[in-house]
N, C-alpha and C positions, 0 to 999 in steps of 0.2 A: 146235370148237376144233382147230386143227392140232396135230400132234404136237410141232413145235418150240416152239409157244406154250405147250403143256402142260408141256413139259420146262423152259422158262424160268420159268414160274409156280411149278412145283414146287421148282425149285432156289432161287428167291428166298425162298419160304416156309421152306424148310429152313434157310436162313441167318438169317432174321428172327425166327422164332418163339422160339428159345432166348434171344434177346436181350431179349425182352419182360420177363423176370424182373428186369432191371436198370432198367426204366422202360417205361411203357406209353404210347407217343406217340399211339396211336389206341385207340378203344374195343375191348374184347375181342370184342364182337359182330362188328365189322368183320373181325377176323382169323379168327374161326370161319367166317364166310361165305366168306372167300377160300379156306380149306381145303375147306370143304364143296362149293364150286362145282367143285372138281376131281374129286369123286367120280364123276360120270357119265362122265368122260373117262379114268378111271384105266386102262382097257384099251389106251390109246394107246401105252403103254410096257410092255415085258415085266414090269418090276418096279413098275409104276404103283400097283397095288393095295397092295403092301407099303409103298411110300413114303407114300402117302396115309394109310394106317392108322397108320403110325409117326408121321406129323405130327399126326394127331388125338390120339394118345396123348401126345405131347410137349406139345401145346397144353393138354390136360386137366391135365397136371402144372403147367404154367406158370400156368394159370388158378387152380388150387387154391393155389399158392404166393402169387400176388398177392392173392387173396381172404383167405387166412390172414394175410398181412402187414398188410392193411388192417384186419382185425379186431383184430390185436394192437396196431396203432398207435392204434386208437380206444380200447382199454382202457388203454393206458399213460397215466399221469398226465403232464400236460405243461404 
């Protein structure tokens, strides 16, 4: 993966992942794969490792929030 493609993918994911809390247009597994696919190339940018690690942490938070919200919705009488 070229450096400019890595930068583009990383920037896109940094914008998209936080928005998942408001609605999940694609499966969570898809987004985790997108982030994880950047891990081998993270050295292409000086701050690549930090940004990929931060994205994985943000995604973990988003995933926990979505799963927690679904569990709450299932328990709510409706």
